[in-house]
C-alpha positions in Angstrom: 0.0 -0.1 0.1 1.6 3.3 -0.9 0.9 5.8 1.8 3.3 8.4 0.3 1.0 11.2 -0.7 -2.1 12.7 0.9 -3.9 12.1 -2.4 -4.3 8.5 -1.5 -6.6 9.4 1.3 -7.8 13.0 0.4 -11.4 13.1 1.7 -11.5 9.5 3.0 -10.2 10.0 6.5 -11.4 12.0 9.5 -8.4 11.0 11.8 -4.7 10.5 11.5 -5.0 7.2 13.9 -7.0 5.6 11.3 -3.7 5.0 9.5 -1.1 5.3 12.1 0.6 7.3 15.1 1.2 7.2 18.7 -1.0 6.3 21.4 0.0 6.4 25.2 -1.5 4.3 27.9 -0.8 2.8 31.4 -1.0 -0.8 32.0 -3.5 -1.8 34.7 -2.8 -5.7 35.4 0.2 -7.8 36.5 3.7 -7.0 37.4 3.9 -4.2 34.8 0.7 -2.7 36.6 1.0 1.3 36.6 3.7 1.4 33.9 3.3 3.9 31.2 3.7 2.6 27.8 3.2 4.0 24.2 2.1 2.0 21.1 3.4 3.2 17.8 1.5 2.2 14.5 3.5 3.0 11.3 0.5 2.2 9.2 2.6 -0.9 7.3 1.9 -3.5 9.6 4.9 -2.4 11.7 3.6 -1.5 15.2 5.8 -1.7 18.5 5.5 -0.8 22.3 7.6 1.7 23.9 7.9 1.3 27.8 8.1 4.9 29.1 9.0 3.7 32.7 12.0 1.6 31.5 14.1 4.1 29.5 11.6 4.3 26.8 13.0 1.1 25.4 10.9 -1.2 22.9 9.4 -4.3 24.2 6.8 -5.9 21.8 7.2 -5.6 18.1 5.1 -6.9 15.3 5.0 -7.0 11.6 1.3 -8.0 10.4 0.8 -11.5 12.3 4.6 -12.0 12.9 6.3 -11.0 16.2 9.9 -9.7 15.8 10.9 -9.4 19.4 11.7 -12.0 22.0 9.7 -11.6 25.2 11.3 -13.4 28.5 9.0 -15.1 31.0 9.0 -12.0 33.0 7.7 -9.7 30.2 6.4 -6.3 31.2 7.5 -5.5 34.6 7.6 -2.3 36.5 11.0 -0.7 37.0 13.2 -1.4 39.9 15.7 1.5 40.3 17.9 -0.3 42.9 18.0 -3.7 40.9 21.8 -2.7 40.6 23.6 -5.5 42.5 24.9 -8.6 41.1 22.7 -10.2 38.4 19.6 -8.7 39.9 18.9 -7.1 36.3 17.8 -10.3 35.0 14.8 -10.3 37.2 13.3 -7.5 35.4 14.6 -8.1 31.9 11.7 -8.4 29.8 13.8 -9.1 26.6 11.9 -7.1 23.7 13.1 -5.4 20.7 15.4 -3.0 22.4 16.8 -2.9 25.8 19.4 -0.2 26.5 22.3 -1.5 28.6 24.4 1.4 30.3 25.0 4.3 30.6 28.0 3.8 32.8 28.5 -0.1 32.8 27.6 -2.7 30.0 28.6 -6.2 31.0 29.0 -8.3 33.9 28.9 -7.1 37.6 32.4 -5.7 38.3 34.1 -3.5 41.2 37.3 -1.5 41.6 38.5 1.5 43.2 35.7 3.6 41.7 33.0 1.4 43.0 30.6 -1.7 42.5 28.4 -2.1 39.5 25.4 -4.7 38.6 25.0 -6.4 35.4 24.5 -4.2 32.3 23.9 -1.0 34.5 20.9 1.1 35.5 19.2 2.5 32.4 16.5 0.0 31.7 15.2 0.4 35.3 15.0 4.3 35.3 11.7 5.8 34.2 11.8 8.2 31.4 10.6 12.0 31.4 8.4 12.6 28.3 9.4 15.6 26.7 7.1 15.7 23.4 5.0 13.7 21.1 4.7 14.7 17.6 1.8 13.1 15.6 1.5 12.7 11.7 -1.1 15.1 10.2 -3.0 13.8 7.2 -4.4 17.1 6.5 -1.1 19.1 5.9 0.5 15.9 4.6 3.3 15.7 7.4 3.6 12.1 7.6 6.5 12.1 10.3 5.9 11.1 13.9 8.4 11.3 17.0 8.3 10.9 20.8 11.1 12.6 22.8 12.1 11.9 26.3 14.9 12.1 28.8 16.4 9.6 31.1 18.9 10.6 34.0 21.4 8.2 35.5 22.4 10.1 38.4 23.8 10.6 42.0 24.8 13.2 44.3 28.4 13.8 44.4 28.9 11.2 41.7 28.4 10.8 37.8 25.3 12.5 36.4 24.6 11.2 33.1 21.6 12.5 31.0 20.3 10.8 27.8 17.9 12.7 25.5 16.2 10.0 23.3 14.1 10.3 20.1 12.2 7.4 18.4 10.6 8.4 15.0 9.4 7.2 12.0 7.0 8.0 8.9 3.6 6.8 8.2 4.0 4.5 5.4 7.5 3.3 6.0 8.5 0.1 8.2 11.6 1.9 9.7 12.3 2.8 13.4 14.9 5.4 13.9 16.5 6.0 17.2 18.5 8.9 18.3 20.2 9.1 21.5 22.4 11.9 23.1 24.3 11.0 26.3 25.5 14.3 28.3 27.4 14.5 31.3 25.5 17.0 33.4 28.0 16.7 36.4 31.2 18.6 37.3 33.7 16.0 36.9 34.6 13.2 34.3 31.9 10.6 34.1 32.4 6.8 32.9 30.4 5.8 29.9 29.5 2.6 28.2 26.4 1.9 26.2 25.1 -1.4 24.5 21.9 -2.0 22.6 20.4 -5.6 23.4 18.2 -6.0 20.2 16.3 -9.2 21.0 14.8 -11.3 18.3 12.3 -14.4 18.5 9.9 -16.7 16.8 8.9 -16.6 14.2 11.2 -14.1 12.6 14.1 -16.4 14.5 13.4 -20.1 13.6 15.7 -23.0 12.7 17.6 -21.8 9.6 17.0 -18.1 9.9 20.2 -16.3 8.6 22.0 -14.1 10.8 23.6 -11.5 8.6 26.7 -9.6 9.5 30.1 -9.0 8.1 33.3 -8.4 10.2 35.8 -10.4 12.3 35.1 -12.3 15.4 37.5 -11.3 18.5 38.6 -13.7 21.0 37.3 -13.1 24.6 39.0 -13.9 28.0 36.3 -16.3 28.8 35.3 -18.0 25.6 31.7 -19.8 25.5 31.8 -20.3 21.7 32.2 -24.1 21.6 29.3 -25.7 20.7 29.1 -28.0 18.0 26.5 -25.6 16.5 28.7 -22.7 16.1 31.7 -24.6 15.2 29.9 -25.8 12.1 27.9 -22.4 11.3 30.0 -19.6 12.7 27.1 -17.7 14.0 25.1 -17.2 10.7 22.2 -19.4 11.1 20.0 -19.9 13.9 19.6 -23.5 15.6 16.7 -25.5 16.8 16.2 -25.6 20.8 18.9 -27.2 22.5 19.5 -28.9 25.9 23.1 -27.6 25.8 21.5 -23.9 26.3 19.2 -24.8 29.4 20.0 -22.3 32.3 22.9 -20.3 31.5 24.0 -22.0 28.4 24.6 -19.7 25.5 27.2 -18.7 22.8 28.4 -15.1 22.4 30.4 -13.7 19.6 32.4 -10.2 20.0 32.6 -8.9 16.4 34.6 -6.1 15.2 32.0 -5.1 12.1 33.0 -4.0 8.7 31.5 -0.5 7.8 30.7 0.8 4.4 32.2 3.9 2.6 29.5 5.8 4.7 30.7 4.6 8.1 27.6 2.4 8.3 27.5 -1.2 9.8 24.6 -3.3 8.6 23.4 -6.5 10.3 20.4 -8.3 10.9 18.2 -11.3 10.4 16.5 -13.0 7.3 13.8 -15.5 7.6 13.5 -16.7 3.9 10.5 -19.0 4.4 8.6 -16.2 5.7 10.1 -13.8 3.3 10.8 -11.4 6.6 13.6 -9.9 7.6 15.1 -7.0 10.1 17.9 -4.8 9.2 19.9 -2.9 11.6 22.1 -0.1 10.7 24.3 2.0 12.7 27.7 4.0 12.7 30.9 2.3 13.4 32.4 5.5 14.5 29.7 5.8 17.0 29.7 2.1 18.0 32.5 0.2 16.8 31.4 -3.3 18.4 28.6 -5.6 17.3 27.7 -8.6 19.7 25.8 -11.6 18.9 24.1 -13.5 21.7 22.6 -16.8 20.9 20.6 -18.6 23.6 18.6 -21.5 22.1 17.2 -22.8 25.5 13.9 -24.6 25.4 11.1 -22.0 26.1 13.9 -19.3 26.1 14.8 -19.1 22.4 16.4 -16.2 21.6 19.2 -14.3 19.6 20.5 -10.8 19.8 22.6 -8.5 17.8 24.0 -5.7 20.0 25.9 -2.5 18.7 28.1 -1.1 21.5 30.8 1.1 22.4 32.5 -1.7 23.8 32.2 -5.5 24.1 30.2 -6.5 27.3 33.3 -6.6 29.4 32.2 -4.3 32.4 33.4 -0.9 33.3 36.3 -2.2 35.5 37.7 -4.1 32.6 37.2 -1.3 30.3 39.0 1.1 32.7 41.9 -1.5 33.1 42.5 -1.9 29.3 42.4 2.0 28.5 39.0 1.8 26.5 36.6 3.1 28.9 35.0 6.3 27.9 35.2 9.5 30.1 32.8 12.2 29.4 34.0 15.5 30.4 31.6 17.9 32.0 29.0 19.0 29.5 30.5 16.8 26.7 27.9 14.7 24.7 27.9 11.6 22.5 25.5 10.9 20.0 24.1 7.3 18.7 22.0 6.5 15.7 20.3 3.2 15.1 17.8 2.2 12.1 15.8 -0.5 12.3 13.9 -1.5 9.0 11.6 -4.5 8.2 12.1 -6.0 4.7 9.6 -8.2 3.0 9.4 -10.5 0.0 12.4 -10.2 -2.7 14.1 -7.6 -0.5 14.2 -10.2 2.5 15.3 -12.9 0.6 18.1 -10.9 -0.8 19.0 -9.3 2.4 22.7 -9.9 2.6 26.1 -7.7 2.9 
């Protein structure tokens, strides 16, 4: 369906929401009771749920009848801002199409002379402050929409990071544009790491789904990449559910991704039988790392591609190896992500 010009619906619509837009709500039941959300409908079959009280990350995501995202057993839960010790983060990890890890730690629990940090940092348990919502306007022909929020990770006498997040798109386009700007609002240098956990599940992810990326795998200090599956397929095809991935079983690749002439890294997933693909694009300069997490546990069947400033080694290890980012007071860094759904021939032909 071509929604590119208002002539298609001239004199046929009364309200922009008939073809798409943003709708906010509050969940009233279950462990997510009281949580603010926003449903975004692009008018193309792509629709997704933003969880405002979880850093405005993306939980559910669908294209027509097909789910794109993996949801954990927990699903939508209320934020727990002090769930930042050890691996407490896993208790409220809902999965979802986008879970942001950071803003000062990405990786395992760790401690050094600067303090102790829990798994993957605080960000996803911090409610966002909603700044603005721009709806599409069918009468003027402005089909762009945008939702903007701020998230603050701060402590008195310590680091104070603020992230300005914009999630936007256009009616008639199956794309999600994410633009994040992290600023040090404190008066001393602040440690900074960020990783975007893009978690995909069935039916997009199924046995034989292609995992698309180009780059060089890098060794890790603790290398779990030793299952027969990845010795054979080198992280490029999805497996069937396997007993070896029960509990904490997993395979993880740290990838130095290859960028094109415009500094763009492209990766994603393609299910050829469904003629459905998810393409992920980001700047290699902004995020020089890509992680592929594979967890083929029974009833916990998920894989993630994760653009990042660092591999998930934690703040202490990044400080020790000299790669930790220290934002000066007032300094900012911006991160851009583009997620696009491909169908038909474009999905089958998706490669790099």
